[in-house]
C-alpha positions as CSV (number, residue, x, y, z in Angstrom):
1,M,0.0,0.0,0.0
2,T,1.3,3.5,-0.9
3,D,0.3,6.8,0.6
4,K,-2.8,8.3,-0.9
5,I,-3.3,12.1,-1.2
6,I,-6.9,13.4,-1.2
7,A,-7.8,17.0,-1.9
8,G,-11.0,18.8,-1.0
9,V,-12.0,22.1,-2.6
10,D,-14.6,24.3,-1.0
11,L,-15.7,27.1,-3.4
12,G,-17.1,29.7,-1.1
13,S,-18.5,33.1,-2.1
14,S,-15.8,35.0,-0.2
15,S,-12.9,32.6,-0.2
16,I,-11.8,29.3,-1.7
17,K,-10.5,26.8,0.8
18,I,-8.5,23.7,0.0
19,A,-7.6,20.8,2.4
20,I,-5.1,18.1,1.5
21,S,-5.1,14.9,3.5
22,N,-2.8,11.9,3.4
23,L,-3.6,8.3,4.1
24,N,-0.3,6.6,4.9
25,Q,0.8,3.0,4.8
26,D,0.0,2.6,8.5
27,G,-3.6,3.6,8.0
28,L,-3.2,7.1,9.6
29,F,-5.4,9.6,7.8
30,Q,-4.5,13.2,8.5
31,V,-4.8,16.7,7.2
32,I,-1.3,17.8,6.0
33,A,-2.1,21.2,4.4
34,V,-4.8,23.8,4.1
35,A,-4.8,26.8,1.8
36,E,-7.1,29.8,1.4
37,E,-7.5,32.3,-1.4
38,A,-10.0,35.2,-1.9
39,A,-12.8,34.2,-4.2
40,E,-13.8,36.2,-7.3
41,G,-16.5,35.3,-9.7
42,I,-18.6,33.4,-7.1
43,S,-21.7,34.7,-5.5
44,K,-24.2,32.9,-3.3
45,G,-22.5,29.6,-4.0
46,V,-22.8,29.9,-7.8
47,I,-20.3,30.8,-10.6
48,I,-21.2,34.2,-12.0
49,N,-17.9,34.9,-13.8
50,L,-16.0,32.0,-15.3
51,E,-12.7,33.6,-15.9
52,E,-12.5,35.2,-12.4
53,A,-13.5,31.9,-10.8
54,V,-10.8,30.0,-12.8
55,S,-8.1,32.5,-11.7
56,S,-9.1,32.3,-8.0
57,L,-9.1,28.6,-8.0
58,S,-5.8,28.4,-9.8
59,R,-4.2,30.7,-7.2
60,A,-5.6,28.5,-4.4
61,L,-4.3,25.3,-6.0
62,E,-0.9,26.8,-6.4
63,K,-0.8,27.7,-2.7
64,A,-1.8,24.2,-1.7
65,E,0.7,22.6,-4.1
66,R,3.6,24.6,-2.8
67,M,2.8,23.4,0.8
68,V,2.8,19.8,-0.1
69,G,5.2,19.7,-3.1
70,Y,2.5,17.6,-4.9
71,N,0.6,18.4,-8.1
72,I,-3.1,18.3,-7.4
73,D,-4.8,16.9,-10.5
74,R,-7.9,15.4,-8.8
75,C,-10.1,16.6,-6.0
76,F,-13.4,16.3,-4.3
77,V,-15.4,19.5,-4.8
78,G,-18.2,21.0,-2.6
79,I,-21.2,22.4,-4.3
80,S,-23.7,24.7,-2.7
81,G,-26.1,27.5,-3.6
82,T,-29.7,28.4,-3.4
83,H,-30.4,26.1,-6.4
84,I,-29.7,23.0,-4.4
85,I,-32.9,21.2,-3.3
86,C,-33.6,18.0,-1.3
87,Q,-36.7,15.9,-1.6
88,P,-37.9,12.5,-0.4
89,S,-38.1,9.5,-2.7
90,R,-39.0,5.9,-2.7
91,G,-37.7,3.0,-4.7
92,V,-39.3,-0.4,-5.1
93,V,-38.0,-3.6,-6.7
94,A,-38.6,-7.3,-6.7
95,V,-35.8,-9.4,-5.1
96,S,-34.1,-11.2,-8.0
97,N,-32.7,-14.2,-6.1
98,A,-34.8,-17.3,-6.5
99,K,-34.4,-18.1,-2.8
100,G,-35.4,-14.6,-1.9
101,E,-32.0,-13.6,-0.4
102,I,-31.3,-9.9,-0.8
103,K,-28.0,-9.4,-2.6
104,E,-25.9,-6.3,-3.4
105,E,-27.4,-6.2,-6.8
106,D,-30.9,-5.8,-5.3
107,V,-29.8,-2.9,-3.1
108,K,-28.2,-1.3,-6.2
109,R,-31.4,-1.7,-8.2
110,V,-33.6,-0.2,-5.5
111,L,-31.3,2.8,-5.1
112,E,-31.4,3.3,-8.8
113,A,-35.2,3.0,-8.7
114,A,-35.3,5.8,-6.1
115,Q,-33.6,8.1,-8.7
116,T,-36.8,8.1,-10.8
117,V,-38.2,10.9,-8.5
118,A,-39.7,13.7,-10.5
119,T,-36.7,15.9,-11.1
120,P,-37.4,19.6,-11.8
121,P,-36.5,20.8,-15.3
122,N,-32.8,21.4,-15.8
123,Y,-31.8,19.7,-12.6
124,E,-29.5,16.7,-12.0
125,I,-29.3,14.3,-9.1
126,L,-26.2,14.8,-6.9
127,H,-26.8,12.3,-4.1
128,I,-29.2,9.5,-3.2
129,V,-29.1,9.2,0.6
130,P,-30.8,6.0,1.8
131,L,-32.7,6.4,5.0
132,S,-34.2,3.0,5.7
133,Y,-35.3,-0.1,3.8
134,I,-38.6,-2.1,3.8
135,V,-38.5,-5.8,3.2
136,D,-42.0,-7.3,2.6
137,S,-43.7,-4.5,4.5
138,Q,-41.3,-4.7,7.4
139,P,-40.1,-1.1,7.8
140,G,-37.1,0.4,9.6
141,I,-34.4,-1.8,8.2
142,K,-30.9,-0.2,8.0
143,D,-29.1,-3.0,6.2
144,P,-31.1,-5.4,4.1
145,L,-28.2,-7.5,2.8
146,G,-28.6,-11.2,3.5
147,M,-32.3,-10.9,4.5
148,T,-35.0,-12.9,2.8
149,G,-38.0,-11.5,1.0
150,V,-39.7,-10.9,-2.3
151,R,-40.1,-7.1,-2.3
152,L,-37.5,-4.5,-1.4
153,E,-38.2,-0.8,-0.9
154,V,-36.1,2.1,0.1
155,E,-36.9,5.5,1.7
156,A,-34.4,8.0,0.5
157,Q,-33.5,11.7,0.3
158,V,-32.6,13.0,-3.1
159,V,-30.2,16.0,-3.4
160,E,-30.4,17.8,-6.7
161,G,-28.6,20.7,-8.3
162,L,-29.2,23.0,-11.3
163,S,-27.6,21.4,-14.4
164,N,-26.0,24.5,-15.8
165,Q,-24.3,25.3,-12.5
166,I,-22.9,21.7,-12.4
167,K,-21.6,22.1,-15.9
168,I,-20.1,25.6,-15.2
169,L,-18.4,24.2,-12.1
170,S,-17.0,21.3,-14.1
171,K,-15.7,23.8,-16.7
172,V,-13.9,25.8,-14.0
173,L,-12.2,22.7,-12.8
174,S,-11.1,21.5,-16.2
175,R,-9.7,25.0,-17.0
176,T,-7.5,24.7,-14.0
177,G,-6.3,21.2,-15.1
178,V,-8.0,19.4,-12.2
179,S,-10.5,16.5,-12.6
180,C,-13.4,16.2,-10.3
181,E,-13.6,12.9,-8.5
182,D,-17.1,13.8,-7.1
183,L,-19.3,16.8,-6.5
184,V,-20.5,16.7,-2.9
185,F,-23.2,18.8,-1.4
186,S,-21.1,21.0,0.9
187,I,-23.2,20.7,4.1
188,L,-23.0,16.9,3.9
189,A,-19.2,17.2,3.6
190,A,-19.0,19.6,6.6
191,S,-21.1,17.1,8.6
192,E,-18.6,14.4,7.9
193,A,-15.9,16.6,9.5
194,V,-17.7,17.9,12.6
195,L,-20.3,15.2,13.6
196,E,-19.8,12.0,15.5
197,R,-22.1,9.0,14.8
198,K,-23.6,9.3,18.2
199,E,-24.8,12.8,17.5
200,K,-26.5,11.7,14.3
201,E,-28.3,9.0,16.3
202,L,-29.5,11.3,19.0
203,G,-30.6,14.1,16.7
204,V,-28.5,17.0,15.6
205,A,-28.5,20.0,13.2
206,V,-25.5,21.4,11.4
207,L,-25.4,25.0,10.3
208,N,-22.7,26.1,7.9
209,L,-22.7,29.8,8.3
210,G,-21.1,31.1,5.1
211,S,-20.5,34.5,3.6
212,T,-23.6,35.0,1.5
213,I,-25.6,31.8,2.2
214,S,-25.9,29.3,5.0
215,S,-26.6,25.6,4.8
216,L,-28.5,23.5,7.2
217,A,-28.7,19.7,7.6
218,V,-30.7,17.8,10.2
219,F,-30.0,14.2,11.3
220,E,-31.8,11.8,13.6
221,E,-31.4,8.0,14.2
222,G,-28.5,8.2,11.7
223,D,-30.8,9.5,9.0
224,L,-30.6,12.7,7.0
225,L,-34.0,14.3,7.7
226,T,-33.6,17.4,5.6
227,T,-31.3,19.9,4.1
228,K,-31.9,23.6,3.4
229,I,-30.1,26.5,1.9
230,L,-30.8,29.8,3.7
231,P,-30.2,32.9,1.6
232,I,-28.3,34.8,4.3
233,G,-24.8,34.8,5.7
234,S,-22.1,36.7,7.6
235,R,-21.7,39.2,4.8
236,H,-25.2,40.5,5.6
237,I,-24.0,41.2,9.2
238,T,-21.1,43.3,7.6
239,G,-23.6,45.2,5.5
240,D,-25.8,46.0,8.5
241,I,-22.8,47.4,10.3
242,A,-21.8,49.5,7.3
243,I,-25.3,50.9,7.0
244,G,-25.8,51.4,10.8
245,L,-22.4,53.1,11.3
246,K,-22.2,54.8,7.9
247,V,-18.8,53.4,7.2
248,P,-17.2,51.7,4.2
249,V,-17.9,47.9,3.9
250,D,-14.2,47.1,4.4
251,V,-14.1,49.0,7.6
252,A,-17.4,47.3,8.7
253,E,-15.8,43.9,8.1
254,L,-12.8,44.8,10.3
255,I,-15.1,46.1,13.0
256,K,-17.0,42.8,12.9
257,I,-13.8,40.7,13.0
258,Y,-12.1,42.6,15.9
259,H,-15.0,43.9,17.9
260,G,-18.0,42.0,16.7
261,H,-20.2,40.3,19.4
262,A,-23.7,38.9,19.3
263,L,-24.6,39.8,22.8
264,P,-25.2,43.6,23.5
265,E,-25.7,42.9,27.3
266,K,-22.0,42.2,27.5
267,F,-21.2,45.9,27.1
268,S,-21.9,49.1,28.8
269,K,-23.0,52.3,26.9
270,D,-19.6,53.9,27.8
271,E,-17.5,51.3,25.9
272,K,-16.4,52.8,22.6
273,I,-14.7,51.6,19.3
274,N,-12.2,54.1,17.8
275,L,-12.8,53.9,14.1
276,A,-9.4,55.5,13.3
277,E,-7.8,52.2,14.1
278,F,-9.4,50.8,10.9
279,D,-9.4,53.9,8.7
280,E,-7.4,57.0,9.4
281,K,-10.0,59.1,7.6
282,E,-12.5,58.2,10.3
283,I,-12.4,60.5,13.3
284,N,-15.4,59.3,15.3
285,S,-15.9,56.6,17.9
286,V,-19.0,54.4,18.0
287,S,-20.7,52.5,20.8
288,Q,-19.6,48.9,21.2
289,K,-23.0,48.1,22.6
290,M,-24.7,49.6,19.5
291,V,-22.5,47.5,17.2
292,A,-23.5,44.4,19.2
293,E,-27.2,45.3,18.9
294,I,-26.8,45.6,15.1
295,I,-25.1,42.2,15.0
296,E,-27.6,40.6,17.3
297,A,-30.6,41.6,15.2
298,R,-29.2,39.9,12.1
299,V,-27.9,36.8,13.8
300,E,-31.2,36.4,15.6
301,E,-32.9,36.5,12.2
302,I,-30.7,33.7,11.0
303,F,-31.5,31.4,14.0
304,K,-35.2,32.1,13.6
305,M,-34.9,30.9,10.0
306,V,-33.2,27.8,11.3
307,D,-36.0,27.3,13.8
308,K,-38.6,27.7,11.1
309,E,-37.0,24.8,9.2
310,L,-37.0,22.7,12.4
311,I,-40.6,23.5,13.1
312,A,-41.4,22.3,9.5
313,I,-40.0,18.8,10.4
314,K,-41.4,18.9,14.0
315,K,-37.9,19.0,15.5
316,S,-37.9,22.5,17.0
317,K,-36.3,22.2,20.5
318,K,-36.2,18.4,20.1
319,L,-32.7,17.7,19.0
320,P,-30.7,16.2,22.0
321,A,-27.3,16.8,20.4
322,G,-28.4,20.4,19.5
323,L,-26.9,22.6,16.8
324,I,-23.4,22.6,15.6
325,I,-22.3,25.8,13.9
326,T,-19.5,25.8,11.4
327,G,-18.1,28.0,8.6
328,G,-16.6,31.4,8.9
329,G,-19.6,32.9,10.7
330,A,-19.1,30.5,13.6
331,K,-16.1,32.6,14.7
332,L,-18.3,35.5,15.7
333,R,-18.1,36.0,19.5
334,G,-21.3,35.3,21.4
335,I,-22.9,33.4,18.6
336,E,-23.3,30.2,20.7
337,D,-25.1,31.9,23.5
338,L,-27.5,33.7,21.2
339,A,-28.3,30.5,19.3
340,K,-29.1,28.8,22.6
341,K,-31.4,31.7,23.6
342,V,-33.3,31.5,20.3
343,L,-33.4,27.8,19.6
344,K,-33.5,26.5,23.2
345,L,-31.0,23.8,22.2
346,P,-27.4,22.9,23.1
347,V,-25.1,24.7,20.7
348,N,-21.4,24.1,19.9
349,I,-18.9,25.3,17.4
350,G,-18.1,22.6,14.8
351,L,-14.4,22.0,14.5
352,P,-13.0,19.2,12.4
353,K,-12.7,16.2,14.7
354,N,-13.0,13.0,12.7
355,I,-9.5,13.2,11.3
356,S,-6.0,13.8,12.6
357,L,-4.7,17.3,12.1
358,A,-1.0,17.6,11.3
359,I,-1.2,21.4,11.2
360,E,-2.8,23.7,13.8
361,K,-4.3,26.0,11.2
362,A,-6.7,23.3,10.2
363,E,-8.4,23.4,13.6
364,D,-10.8,26.0,12.4
365,P,-14.5,25.9,11.6
366,T,-13.9,27.7,8.3
367,Y,-12.1,24.6,7.0
368,A,-14.8,22.1,8.0
369,T,-16.2,21.7,4.5
370,A,-12.8,21.3,2.7
371,I,-11.6,18.8,5.3
372,G,-15.0,16.9,5.2
373,L,-14.5,16.6,1.5
374,T,-11.3,14.7,2.0
375,I,-13.0,12.4,4.6
376,W,-15.7,11.8,2.0
377,G,-13.0,11.1,-0.6
378,K,-11.3,8.6,1.7
379,E,-14.5,6.7,2.3
380,N,-15.9,6.7,-1.2
381,S,-13.0,6.3,-3.7
382,L,-9.4,5.6,-4.1
383,M,-6.9,8.3,-5.2
384,G,-3.2,8.5,-6.0
385,G,-3.6,6.9,-9.4
386,E,-5.5,3.8,-8.3
387,K,-8.7,2.6,-9.6
388,Q,-11.9,4.3,-8.4
389,V,-14.4,2.1,-6.6
390,S,-17.4,0.8,-8.4
391,S,-20.6,2.8,-8.5
392,F,-22.3,0.3,-6.2
393,D,-19.4,0.5,-3.7
394,F,-19.8,4.3,-3.8
395,L,-23.5,4.0,-3.0
396,K,-22.9,1.3,-0.4
397,N,-20.3,3.6,1.4
398,I,-22.8,6.4,1.4
399,F,-25.3,4.0,2.9
400,K,-22.9,3.1,5.7
401,K,-22.4,6.8,6.5
402,F,-25.9,7.2,7.7
403,L,-26.1,4.0,9.6
404,P,-26.4,4.5,13.4
């Protein structure tokens, strides 16, 4: 066995993040490099300028390659955006074995049957996530292999994306000389990095708080209950600060980073922020409490949107493992406490924990998706010039992911 290098590429609206992980001969899987580059040509998770996106990705890849001394020619890529949808589906097949024993071929066929869901025009299926199987009307089966029956059904979640965005993303990758091993819904990749199996069993939600959009995934009993893209992110907080303080957006961003807090009650009215430390043209000071009030209003709105989605699936205030927040927005001070107040759930910041980290920089919620993509890659295909696993093994590995 030789070492395998797996690269994950997270194409965000504000920055492109790359994680490179290594599976060595002793079976140790660890992140050996992470790189970040400002993103251009990407907005709300979609490519809006092909040339700018190609340039940004090329620069990010060059950074990552310099760190590891390895030419990245294949990668697992996260896909997100408001165009991503998730809908339930059901597949039904007759068991083909004369003795009624359910074989791998039967599972493959029933998963393929679940793909016949009515896909909206110009959409493509990204993932079929099996939730549970039914054998001869016996529901709740997680692994039907080896069981006996004449009829096999599957309840699944189907994740779909807009065809033209998938094609544009593929074109961006090909222009940079990189082949895509798999397109993965970003929130599912982030979940791989920050969630433990026990949390998925108990019931948990993951919120990837990005720059212009946020992604939500909810799990219970090992199953993916739902996913949702929320059209709001941390850049909206920056915009609110800019409007509220009448300062340039770049100054508002620095205020958010260095003085941002989601809990106004932490500050007195006398505490001030000197704007001159960010822009010498600014001569005024502003109230720290007022800045926190601006931030609180927007962040509270985000968590109310999360709760609305939980109410829709009857899981509001009913997830024992609570909410895990990841992405760049997770670094905002006070965000955990405000989330607990709004959602009435346990809340934690999602750091990569299902993989060894060889570099300290990788221990950061902003890299959760990129690192999760490498975990996904390790479990679902072979890299380093070796043969990719069969399509059934790919589906089977996805099936194992969501087992309790």
